[in-house]
N, C-alpha and C positions, 0 to 999 in steps of 0.2 A: 713623363706626362702621365695624366692619370688615367682611371680605367673606368668604364660605365659601372655605375655602383648598382643596378639594378640586380633585383633579388633571384637568386638562380630557380624560384618556384613561382616564380609570377605566374609564368603559361601553364603550368599543371593545374596551379589554383582555378583558374578560369572555368566557369559552370558549364561551358556550350561548348566545349571541345572534343564530347563524349556523345555522339546521336543516341544514344542506347539512354543517356541522360535527358537529353530534351525531349525524348518520346514520354520515357517516364512519369517525367513534369507536366508536359501537356496532359496526359490521362489523368493524374493525380489531383493537379490542383490548374487546370485550366484558366482562372483568372490571372497565373501569374507567369505564363510564356513569356519565351525569348522574343526579342526583338527580331523580324528575319529582315530587317532594314541594317543589320548589323551583318558587315563584311566578314569577320570571323568564324562567324554560324554560319552562312552561307558556303563557305569556304570547307567547314567539317563535315555539312551534311553530302555535301555535292562529294568529296572525296570518298565518306563515307558511301555513297553507290560503286563505289569501284573498289569496295575493301574485300580482302579476302577472307573475311569471317562474316558468315550469312545472316548473324543477327544482327550485325552494325548495316549491314547493307536494308534488313530488313526495317530497322529502323529508322535509315533515313529515309527510307520512301516513305513512310507513312509519317514522319515528323514534316516533312515537306510535305502532304496534301492537308496534313489538318494546321499545318501554319499557311497556305496558301487562302484555304478556306476563311481563315477569322482574319488573315491581309493581304489582301488581295492587292493593294496599293504596292506592297513591296515585292511582285510578282517580275515586274523589268528588271530589278539588279540580279534576283535569282535564276531569271529563264538567260540571263547573259552568261553566269556563270555555268548551266548546264549546256549553251549550244557551245561555247569553248571548250568542254570536255566531253563534248558528245560520243567521241570515238574513246574515251577511256572503256566504257561496259555497256553493253546490255541495257544495265539497269538506270544508267543514265538514260540513255534516249527513252526507255519506256516510261520513265515519270515526265520525260519532256511531250510525251506524243499526248500524254492524261492531260497534263497541264493546256494541253493544245485543245483538246478536247472541250474541257471544262470551262478556260477561261480564253476563250480566241480572241474576244477585244484586246485582253492585254498581252496576250502572247503570241499575237500576228505581228504586229507591229515590230515586236524584239527582232524575231526571226528574220523579217522583211531587211529591216536595218543590218542586219548581219549576214544581207546575200542567202541567206537559207530559205528556201521554199518551203510554205506550209502546207502547202499539198502533198508535193511529193515526201516530205516526212511523214505524213501520215500513210501516204501509199504505197511506201518503201516497206513500211512494218508488217508484220505479219498478222496482225488483227486483235494477237491475243489481248489488247491493254483496252478495246472497244469498251466504253461504257454501256449499260445497260440502255436501252432506251426509255427514253421517257423516265429515268430513274437517276437524275443526274448528283442526289442527293443519298444515294446510298451506299452508306461506306462499308455497308454487310457483305460486296461484291465482291470477295479476295480468296484466291487460291493460288498455292505453290505449287509450282512444276520444276520437275529437276531438270537439269541442262544436260548435257551430253556425257559428263564425268560422271553422271549418276549423284552427286554430293553438292553441285551448287543450286540454293537454292534463287529461285527467279521470282518475284513476284508480279501475278497478272490478274488481270480484272474482267470483267464479263460474268461471273456465273457465280451464284452465289453457294456456297461452301461450308460442309459440316463439323469440317476438321482442318487445322492448318498441321502440314509436313513440316517440322523442322529437321536441322542434322548437325549432328556433335560427334566430332571423332569419328565419322563414317557410319555411325547408328541412326536408324529412325526412328522417332518416337510422334506419336498420335496425339495431339491435343484437342480434347472436344470444344466444340462451339457450345458456349452456354446461351448466346443469342445474341448478345452486346459485343462489335467488331471492339471495344476499347479492353473488353475484360480479355477477350481473346489475345489481343497484343499482347496485355500485361501477363499473361499468362506463360504466351511462349516464350516472352523474355524471361520471366522469372527459372523456368525451364532450361531455356538454353544457357544462363546466366550461372546456373549452378554443378560444380563438378561433378560429374559421375551422375551424370541425369538430374530429372527433377527427384528435388527430394520435399516433402509438402511439410515435415516436421520445420526444416531446416529455413523455407521460405514462410512458416508462420513466426518462426521467432523473430526473423530479420525483418518484416513488417510490425510485429509487437513493438520492436526496439526503435525502428523509425517514427511509429506514433507516439511513443512514452517524447520522445526529444521534439518533438515538430514543433511543437508550439515554445520551447525554450529558445533564449537567444543565444546560438551555441558562441561557443569561443572558436576565432577562426584558428588557433597555434594547436587544437586539441582534434587529435586523428583517431583517437581511441573510439569512438563512438561512433555507428553509420552513419553519413551522411546521403542526403537527398540532393539533387542540382538546387533546387529551391532553398535548403537550408545553407547551402555555403553562397548562393547568391545574396541570402537576405546578412547575411554575416559578415562578408565582405564589404557589401554598400552600409552597415553600420559602422564597420572598421574606417570606412573612408570619412563618412558624414560626422565622426564624433573625433576625427584628428585634428591636433591646433591646427594643422597645414590647412586643412579644409576652412575652418573656421577662419583662421587669417584670411584667407583668398575668398571666400564670402562676404566678410567687412570689407575688401578691398575691391572687388568688384562694381563696375556700372550697374548690375543687374537686383532688382530688388529682392530675387532669393534664388538662390540653387538647390536643385534637386537630383541626386545621384540617380541615374536610370542601369546602367553597368557596370562592374566593375571595373577594376583597373587592369587595362592590357599594355604589358610594356613592348613596346616597339622601339625602331631604331631614334635617334633622337629624343621621345620622350616617353614617359608612363600616360598613355591617356585612359581618361575616364570618360563615358558617355554620359551628360546632364541635361537636364531640363532647365533653361532659365526661363526666370519669369523677370517683365518686366511693367508694372500695369495690371492690365486685363491680359496682356498679352505672353504667348508661352512661344519656346522658339527652344528645339533640338539643339545642342555644341557639342563641340567636342573639348571638354578642359584638357589642356598638356600640361604635365609635370616636365621641364627639362631636366634631363640629367646635369649633373653636376659636377667638380676635382671632386676625387680622395679628400684632398687636404682642403681643410676650413680655411687656410691663410690663406686661399685662392679666390675664396668666396666673394668677396668685397670686387677686386678688380672682373671676375668673371661675369657678375651681376652688371656690371656697368657697362661689358663689351657685348654681350648680349642684349642687354636694353636698347643699346646703340641699334642694332640689326633689329629687334622686334620693333621699333619705332618704324624704322625704314620700310620691315615689311607692310605694317598695318596702312603706311599710307602710300604702299602700291595697291593695297589688297582691292580697290576700288576699280582694279582693271578686272575686265569678266574673267579673264583667266587666270589666276591667282586665287589661291586659296582665301577665304575673306577671315579676317582678325577684326574679332567682334572687342576683345580687351586684354591689357596684359600688365604684369609687375613683374618687377626682378626681386623682388624681396619679401617675403625670407627665401626664397627660392624661386628663379625665373619658372613665370606660369605664362600660359596665354589661351584665350577661349577662342577658338576658330568653328565655321562651319563643319558640320559632319562629313567626313571622307571617307571613299569607298576605295577597290582595287586599283592600285599604280598599273599602269602598263607592264610593270614586270612580270604580273598574273594573269594578265587579258591583254588583248590585240585584238583590233577588227578583223575577221577573216577574209575581206575583199581587198584587195589594191585600191580602188577607188576611195574606200571607207578611209584605209590608212595613211594615203596620200592628202585627204580630207582633213585627217587628225592632224597630221605632219606641219599642215598651213595654218592652223588655229593654233600649234605650239611654237610654231616660230612668230606667229603675229604676238602670241603673251609675251614671250623673249624680248621683242624688239620693242613694246609697248614698256616694258620694267627699264629699257636701258635709257627709253625717251624719260623718265622719269629720273635717271640717274639712279638707279638701283642694279647691282650686278646680284645675280642667284648664287654662282661659285661653284654648285654643289648639283646642276642639272644632272640626273641618270634615272635610271626609269624608275626606281624607287619613290623619285619625289616627282613624276609625274600622275596624277591620280582625277578622277571627279566627285563630284558633290555627290554626299552620302544622302540628299534631301531631295533628288532629281527623280520625278517619277516618271521622264521621260528616257527614251533610250537612246538618242540621238547626241549621246553627251559631247560637251566641249571637254579638252584635256586641260588641268588647270597646275599650276606650279605650286609645288607644295614645300615646304620650309625653307623658304625665300632669304637667301642672305646668312642664314644661321650658323652655314659652314667657315664663314670667317670668323666667327667668335669660337666654336668650337673646336676648330684645327688648332689652335693655341693651346689648349687644355687636355686633348685625347687624340688617340692615333686617328688618323686619316681614313684607314679602312673602315674603322667604327659605321663613320658615317658618310663616305662615300664609298659606293663599286669602285673599284680602282681598273676595271676593265673601260671604263666610261671617262678616266679624269685625263686631264690634259696634260704633255709633256709637263708645261710649267709647273706642276703638283711634283715631279721628281726631279726637274734640273732648273736650277734659277737660269740658268744661260738663257732659259727659252721665255724669259721674261715673269712678269709680276702676275697676278691672278685680278684679271679684269675684265670687261665687257669681253674679250677675245676671247678669254675662258669658255665664258658662256655659250660662242657662238661655237667652238670646236665639242663640248660637252653636247651641245644639242644636236650637230652634226653625230655623235654616235650613239645618241638615242633614237633620232630618225633613221639608222643604221639598223638597229635594234626593232624598228616598227616595221620597217618594211620587208627583213628579213628572220625575223624569229632567233635570232641569236645574237650575242657579243659580238664586237669586232675583232676582241682577244677573248682568248681561253690559255688557261694553265693557274701555277700556283703565282704567289705574290710577286716572286722574281722572277718568273717568264713573263709575267702582265709586262715590269715594270721596264723590261728591255725589250718588249713587242711594242709596248708607246713611245717608247722613244727613237726606234730603227725599223719598223714593221710595216707593212701595209696590209689590211684585211683583203680577203678576196672583195671584187668588185660587186655590189647589192645586186645586179641583172644576173650575174656567175649564180646569186644564191636562190633570187627570186627571178625568174626569165620573163613573169609579167612584169615586172617593171618595165615603164619607160627608159630608154638607153640614158636619155640625158640627165637620170638623175643620179650615174655615175658620176656624172662629173660636178654635181651639186655637191654629194657627199665628199667627194676628193677634196675638191676646196674646201668645205666649211670644216674638214679634219686635217688640214695641212701642219705639219709639225712646228712650219714657223708662222709667228703671227703676220707677219707680211704677205705671205702668201694666200694666208685664209680670207674670206668675208671680212669686209671690214666693219658690216652690220648686219645683226637677225633680216632688216628690213629685205636687204640684196638677196640675202638668203631666201627669202620666202617668194621674191620678185621671180628670181630661176625655178623655184621647185614649182610655181603657179604655172610659169610659161611652158615647162617641161610637159606639165601635164596636159594641158592645151593644145601643145602642137601634135601631143601622141595621141591625141583624141580623148583621152581619157576623162569620163563626166566628174567631176567633182562637186560641183554645185554647190558654192560656198559666197 
């Protein structure tokens, strides 16, 4: 079988994975700021709030504040990440309270949807983040206080500061405030990132070098000179738009023009590029996906034909509300497709309340049933293939099925484990005696995803051989044993959906959905769908 041909440096070359680079770009070139709607950017910033490095926490805090100010429509998605990770660190909760205070109309609905009481969130806070009354735009109001260990730096707001305290290797340095907060942040970051403390000569040399190269079109393979995040982003975009493959796609696609917005992001199934598509006077954001292909060129013809058949099926099913929309596709010279942008899968975020989880599960079961009614089998349902739309500004999102049917094609040319989380695989993937891959496979894998959605854990754990054995012979703990807040009848629904033998499983996803809905109603759970 082939292997994924994705370059090992793809992830490291992405410009928005380091919160410090994000903040530097916002301060130096505010007109070229990153898109807060980008799920990877959000993950990076929220993860940065829990980082051990105080400069990364500092950078994440200010990058979020500046981006939120300029891109308020992207706040609901960001707040979803913050809520899901609010126990990761004090800094996450601090930023969440600041955003609630500044943008209540945007943040409160997100908190309410996730069963978090906005008033209780503010009341539980110690007050250190309260913004100055009547001074909502005062970004000068920042001071750092030391945590109990004497080294951890926590950003707080509410009083003007004449200096910032930074911590490096246990040493304290005072950085005087020249009056403008962006300058303060920039200087503090420079001091924090310079080995052995702040070295003005080194900082000046670095800045001079960056100024000299900023206007040049940099070579994306040259890492000898210092690079800013803006330079890296510009070079990556120019490299993509100048490639023969992109020119071919531009000429093939049904859009009048395509413009790359964010560089390539290596993901499962495909390398993805965020782009802007123009049709007449209308513009829309799309995800341009370049599907993985086998190592052997001899396989390309058959592979393209097999993938093309599945892409046509997926596009036909994308009129279903719960399926990611495919706007356009082609199989030659390399299979590609243009879809709506998508956000985080449920492998990275799940609703916190039982009612919200059950509601999400019912929508998901309905989407699978709708696909089956159109004769479309997904074959690869797992938590990574259940996503939400990246253009949604509302937080009451409905889950969508992604990569519909593609596993039928990819499993012939790649290792199964590259494209399907084996903990959620149906027994027939491991042993042909359990039957072929069909709609019943979707029912089983839907059941395992619901198990993850309801319990926050996979049905099976361990190495590949252990998972293989468990899928064929073992039963996971009942969902209510893991999450006692679930209705008792959910156990029977999940057990029947994930039965080893197809004859015991639900015949249809519609039946599964009906039993799950009945279980909720009998238990008095308000699912409101």
